[in-house]
N, CA and C of each residue as an Amber inpcrd file, in Angstrom:
protein
   324
 -24.4510000 -16.3950000  63.1490000 -23.9480000 -17.0490000  64.3400000
 -22.9410000 -18.1340000  63.9140000 -23.3020000 -18.9290000  62.7490000
 -22.4080000 -19.9510000  62.3030000 -21.0320000 -19.3520000  61.9000000
 -21.0830000 -18.1360000  61.2440000 -19.8310000 -17.5180000  60.8820000
 -18.9400000 -17.2160000  62.1340000 -19.5360000 -16.9000000  63.1620000
 -18.7280000 -16.5540000  64.4240000 -18.1290000 -17.8700000  64.9590000
 -18.9060000 -18.8720000  64.9740000 -18.3560000 -20.2130000  65.4030000
 -17.2460000 -20.7550000  64.4840000 -17.4600000 -20.6420000  63.1620000
 -16.3680000 -21.0700000  62.1620000 -15.1320000 -20.2530000  62.2730000
 -15.2680000 -18.8850000  62.4450000 -14.1420000 -18.0640000  62.6340000
 -13.3850000 -18.3180000  63.9040000 -14.1400000 -18.5710000  65.0610000
 -13.4920000 -18.8880000  66.2620000 -12.6340000 -20.2160000  66.1250000
 -13.2620000 -21.2470000  65.4600000 -12.5350000 -22.5260000  65.2440000
 -11.3140000 -22.3210000  64.4760000 -11.3710000 -21.5040000  63.4340000
 -10.2520000 -21.2700000  62.5550000  -9.1900000 -20.5610000  63.2710000
  -9.5190000 -19.5520000  63.9810000  -8.5500000 -18.7980000  64.8650000
  -7.9250000 -19.7170000  65.8730000  -8.6960000 -20.4890000  66.5860000
  -8.1300000 -21.4790000  67.5430000  -7.2220000 -22.4320000  66.8500000
  -7.5690000 -22.9670000  65.6940000  -6.7490000 -23.9460000  64.9930000
  -5.4200000 -23.2400000  64.5310000  -5.5010000 -22.1200000  64.1170000
  -4.3690000 -21.2870000  63.6180000  -3.4070000 -20.9880000  64.7550000
  -3.9930000 -20.6840000  65.9220000  -3.0760000 -20.5160000  67.1150000
  -2.4370000 -21.7770000  67.5860000  -3.0660000 -22.8520000  67.5200000
  -2.5310000 -24.1720000  67.9310000  -1.4320000 -24.4930000  66.9230000
  -1.6860000 -24.2280000  65.6510000  -0.7350000 -24.5890000  64.6960000
   0.5380000 -23.7400000  64.8390000   0.3690000 -22.5160000  65.1660000
   1.5800000 -21.5900000  65.4260000   2.4010000 -22.0650000  66.6280000
   1.7190000 -22.5000000  67.7070000   2.3560000 -22.9150000  68.8790000
   3.1380000 -24.2530000  68.5250000   2.5230000 -25.1250000  67.7400000
   3.2040000 -26.3940000  67.3400000   4.4200000 -26.1090000  66.5300000
   4.4290000 -25.0310000  65.7260000   5.6910000 -24.7890000  64.9050000
   6.7640000 -24.5160000  65.8350000   6.5540000 -24.0190000  67.0500000
   7.5830000 -23.7060000  67.9610000   7.8550000 -24.9490000  68.8750000
   6.8660000 -25.4930000  69.4620000   6.9900000 -26.5540000  70.4740000
   6.8870000 -27.9890000  69.9760000   6.6760000 -28.1580000  68.6590000
   6.3070000 -29.4700000  68.1160000   7.4030000 -30.3490000  67.7350000
   8.6620000 -29.9640000  68.1030000   9.6410000 -31.0020000  67.7430000
  10.2490000 -31.5180000  69.0170000  11.1080000 -32.5040000  68.8750000
  11.6350000 -33.3490000  70.0420000  12.4130000 -32.3810000  71.1260000
  13.1780000 -31.4870000  70.6070000  14.1220000 -30.8520000  71.5240000
  13.7220000 -29.4950000  72.0190000  12.9420000 -28.6880000  71.3180000
  12.6960000 -27.3640000  71.5840000  12.0710000 -27.1420000  72.9980000
  11.1010000 -27.9750000  73.4770000  10.5850000 -27.7820000  74.7700000
  11.6430000 -27.9610000  75.9340000  12.5990000 -28.8950000  75.6520000
  13.6150000 -29.1460000  76.5790000  14.6770000 -27.9760000  76.7370000
  14.9110000 -27.3890000  75.4700000  15.7680000 -26.2870000  75.4970000
  15.1240000 -25.1330000  76.2730000  13.9260000 -24.8270000  76.0500000
  13.1620000 -23.7410000  76.6760000  13.1490000 -24.0350000  78.2540000
  12.8690000 -25.2850000  78.6780000  12.8750000 -25.7310000  80.0000000
  14.1760000 -25.3790000  80.6870000  15.3450000 -25.7220000  80.0500000
  16.6310000 -25.5040000  80.6280000  17.0370000 -23.9730000  80.6930000
  16.5470000 -23.2430000  79.7390000  16.7950000 -21.8600000  79.7720000
  15.8520000 -21.0960000  80.6990000  14.7730000 -21.6840000  81.1400000
  13.8560000 -21.1470000  82.1650000  14.6110000 -20.9480000  83.4210000
  15.6020000 -21.8330000  83.8230000  16.3110000 -21.7110000  85.0260000
  17.2140000 -20.4820000  85.1110000  17.9710000 -20.2120000  84.0780000
  18.8940000 -19.1780000  84.0490000  19.5620000 -19.0650000  82.7050000
  20.1880000 -17.9890000  82.3500000  20.8780000 -17.8910000  81.0400000
  22.0620000 -18.9510000  81.0460000  22.2750000 -19.5240000  79.8250000
  23.2280000 -20.6210000  79.7000000  23.9240000 -20.5320000  78.4290000
  25.1870000 -21.0660000  78.4050000  25.8800000 -21.0830000  77.2460000
  25.5850000 -22.3540000  76.4450000  26.0650000 -22.4380000  75.1800000
  25.8610000 -23.5020000  74.2840000  26.3020000 -24.8280000  74.9470000
  27.5280000 -24.7580000  75.4530000  28.1620000 -25.9910000  76.0070000
  27.4250000 -26.4640000  77.3350000  26.8520000 -25.5170000  78.1240000
  26.0920000 -25.8380000  79.2980000  24.7990000 -26.5550000  78.8180000
  24.1320000 -25.9950000  77.7930000  23.0170000 -26.7110000  77.2680000
  23.3270000 -28.0760000  76.7130000  24.3410000 -28.1380000  75.9980000
  24.7080000 -29.4020000  75.3830000  24.9270000 -30.4700000  76.4420000
  25.5550000 -30.1190000  77.5370000  25.8260000 -31.0540000  78.6290000
  24.5190000 -31.5130000  79.2390000  23.6380000 -30.5440000  79.4790000
  22.3050000 -30.9340000  80.1750000  21.3280000 -31.7530000  79.2510000
  21.2910000 -31.4630000  78.0020000  20.4650000 -32.0540000  77.0300000
  21.1480000 -33.2870000  76.4690000  21.0920000 -34.2790000  77.2520000
  21.9040000 -35.5340000  76.8380000  21.1730000 -36.1020000  75.6340000
  22.0560000 -36.3240000  74.6040000  21.6670000 -36.9520000  73.3260000
  21.4050000 -35.9330000  72.2740000  21.3940000 -34.6980000  72.5370000
  21.1500000 -33.6790000  71.4610000  22.4360000 -33.4810000  70.7280000
  22.3870000 -33.4480000  69.3880000  23.5960000 -33.2410000  68.6250000
  23.8900000 -31.6790000  68.6260000  25.1040000 -31.2100000  68.4610000
  25.4090000 -29.8640000  68.3920000  24.7160000 -29.1360000  67.2090000
  24.5510000 -29.7780000  66.1390000  23.8620000 -29.1720000  65.0140000
  22.3590000 -28.9070000  65.3050000  21.7780000 -29.9250000  66.0280000
  20.3820000 -29.7850000  66.3910000  20.1310000 -28.6490000  67.4050000
  21.0490000 -28.6040000  68.3740000  20.9320000 -27.5640000  69.3600000
  21.1370000 -26.1550000  68.7080000  22.1060000 -26.1340000  67.7840000
  22.3430000 -24.7920000  67.1330000  21.1010000 -24.3860000  66.2780000
  20.4760000 -25.3780000  65.5830000  19.2380000 -25.0380000  64.8520000
  18.0970000 -24.6270000  65.8040000  17.9010000 -25.2910000  66.8580000
  16.8350000 -24.9140000  67.7900000  17.0680000 -23.5500000  68.3440000
  18.3220000 -23.2980000  68.8110000  18.5840000 -22.0060000  69.3710000
  18.2930000 -20.8760000  68.3180000  18.7020000 -21.1660000  67.0260000
  18.6090000 -20.1360000  65.9700000  17.0800000 -19.8840000  65.6880000
  16.2870000 -21.0000000  65.6570000  14.8940000 -20.8740000  65.3890000
  14.2440000 -20.0720000  66.5750000  14.5530000 -20.4270000  67.8190000
  14.0280000 -19.6480000  68.9310000  14.4190000 -18.2130000  68.9770000
  15.6170000 -17.9070000  68.5120000  16.0560000 -16.5010000  68.4350000
  15.2900000 -15.8900000  67.3510000  15.0350000 -16.4250000  66.2230000
  14.2240000 -15.8900000  65.0670000  12.7480000 -15.6270000  65.5510000
  12.2900000 -16.4910000  66.4450000  10.9350000 -16.3120000  66.8970000
  10.8420000 -15.2630000  68.1400000  11.9590000 -14.7530000  68.4900000
  12.0330000 -13.8260000  69.6920000  11.6870000 -14.4780000  71.0230000
  11.9760000 -15.7210000  71.0300000  11.7490000 -16.4860000  72.2300000
  13.1160000 -16.5390000  73.1110000  14.1500000 -16.5370000  72.4410000
  15.5390000 -16.6010000  73.0730000  16.3010000 -15.4130000  72.5710000
  17.1410000 -14.7900000  73.4470000  18.0510000 -13.7230000  73.0420000
  19.4550000 -14.3730000  73.2240000  20.3750000 -13.8370000  72.4780000
  21.6830000 -14.2360000  72.3590000  22.6850000 -13.1500000  72.7140000
  23.5780000 -13.2940000  73.5880000  24.4300000 -12.1840000  74.1700000
  25.8380000 -12.6470000  74.0620000  26.7060000 -11.8910000  73.3230000
  28.1450000 -12.0970000  73.2140000  28.8250000 -11.9600000  74.6190000
  29.5260000 -12.8600000  75.1100000  30.2260000 -12.7770000  76.3490000
  31.6310000 -12.9810000  76.2260000  32.1740000 -13.4150000  75.0260000
  33.6020000 -13.5530000  74.7860000  33.8790000 -13.3230000  73.3570000
  34.7710000 -12.4210000  72.9510000  34.9530000 -12.0260000  71.5700000
  35.9130000 -12.9540000  70.8890000  36.9610000 -13.4960000  71.5290000
  37.8910000 -14.3540000  70.8280000  38.1400000 -15.6300000  71.6630000
  37.5750000 -16.7210000  71.2220000  36.6880000 -16.9330000  70.1090000
  35.2720000 -16.5150000  70.5240000  34.4850000 -16.2010000  69.6370000
  33.0240000 -15.7100000  69.9370000  32.3160000 -16.7100000  70.7010000
  31.7300000 -16.3680000  71.8800000  31.0420000 -17.2340000  72.6880000
  29.7540000 -16.4060000  73.1540000  28.6030000 -17.2230000  73.2020000
  27.4390000 -16.5670000  73.4520000  26.7040000 -17.2240000  74.7070000
  25.8700000 -16.3630000  75.2620000  25.0340000 -16.8810000  76.3390000
  23.5820000 -16.6640000  75.7610000  22.6960000 -17.6260000  76.1410000
  21.3300000 -17.6280000  75.6870000  20.3990000 -17.4820000  76.9690000
  19.3070000 -16.7580000  76.6690000  18.3420000 -16.5690000  77.7760000
  16.9520000 -16.4370000  77.1110000  15.9660000 -16.6980000  77.9320000
  14.6360000 -16.4730000  77.4320000  14.2690000 -15.0280000  77.4030000
  13.4720000 -14.6020000  76.4470000  12.9240000 -13.3490000  76.4410000
  11.6520000 -13.3120000  77.2700000  10.9510000 -12.1580000  77.3470000
   9.6450000 -12.1670000  77.9650000   8.5930000 -13.1640000  77.2370000
   8.7120000 -13.2080000  75.9680000   7.8410000 -14.1470000  75.2060000
   8.1970000 -15.5110000  75.5040000   9.4590000 -15.8770000  75.6470000
   9.8880000 -17.1710000  75.9660000   9.5350000 -17.5870000  77.3410000
   9.6000000 -16.6630000  78.3460000   9.1840000 -16.9420000  79.7350000
   7.7180000 -17.2300000  79.7820000   6.9280000 -16.7330000  78.8650000
   5.4650000 -16.9640000  78.8380000   5.1090000 -18.4650000  78.5660000
   6.1110000 -19.1890000  78.0030000   5.8940000 -20.6330000  77.6910000
   6.0890000 -21.4870000  78.9260000   6.6030000 -21.0350000  80.0110000
   6.7480000 -21.7820000  81.2040000   5.3880000 -22.4830000  81.6950000
   4.3500000 -21.6930000  81.7690000   3.0840000 -22.2820000  82.3050000
   2.5780000 -23.3880000  81.2700000   2.7920000 -23.1920000  79.9370000
   2.3720000 -24.1320000  78.9800000   3.0850000 -25.4800000  79.2010000
   4.4070000 -25.3840000  79.3010000   5.2730000 -26.5570000  79.5590000
   4.9120000 -27.2920000  80.8980000   4.6600000 -26.4590000  81.9020000
   4.2350000 -27.0510000  83.1970000   2.9030000 -27.8210000  83.0840000
   1.9240000 -27.1690000  82.3480000   0.7050000 -27.7660000  82.1300000
   0.8160000 -29.0650000  81.3970000   1.7130000 -29.1500000  80.3460000
   1.9430000 -30.3720000  79.5860000   2.5510000 -31.4410000  80.4800000
   3.5150000 -31.0850000  81.2810000   4.0550000 -32.0080000  82.2480000
   3.0670000 -32.5400000  83.2330000   2.1130000 -31.7150000  83.8180000
   1.1970000 -32.1660000  84.7400000   0.1600000 -33.1370000  84.0280000
  -0.2670000 -32.8070000  82.7440000  -1.1670000 -33.6730000  82.0390000
  -0.3990000 -35.0810000  81.8040000   0.7630000 -34.9420000  81.4390000
   1.5030000 -36.2710000  81.0620000   1.6300000 -37.1090000  82.4260000
   2.0220000 -36.4010000  83.5820000   2.0880000 -37.1880000  84.8460000
   0.7230000 -37.8760000  85.2260000  -0.3160000 -37.1390000  84.9770000
  -1.6310000 -37.5990000  85.3610000  -2.0390000 -38.8860000  84.4930000
  -1.7590000 -38.8170000  83.3090000  -2.1520000 -39.8610000  82.3440000
  -1.1090000 -40.8770000  81.9410000   0.1310000 -40.7300000  82.3600000
   1.1690000 -41.5720000  81.9210000   1.2800000 -42.8340000  82.8420000
């Protein structure tokens, strides 16, 4: 019985740790929130995310793409311009972000 409890705690901890690798920095939840509305370009995201540096936005988008949370689509070849949108996996984060916002509103 104790092994089952220990294993469940470890699995739970591992799952939370994985989620935190994605949602645990300052800008990633905001990028996901903005992309939840509709596909957007880099410059559109940059305008909406006041205070984010282009380098940070680029890093966050690349990390989200590597995690299959965001897809990147070429819409102009010269110069190369991309549109970003949430994948199915990324859209699944909507409820988590809404729960976080509700919790914050309740206790803030």
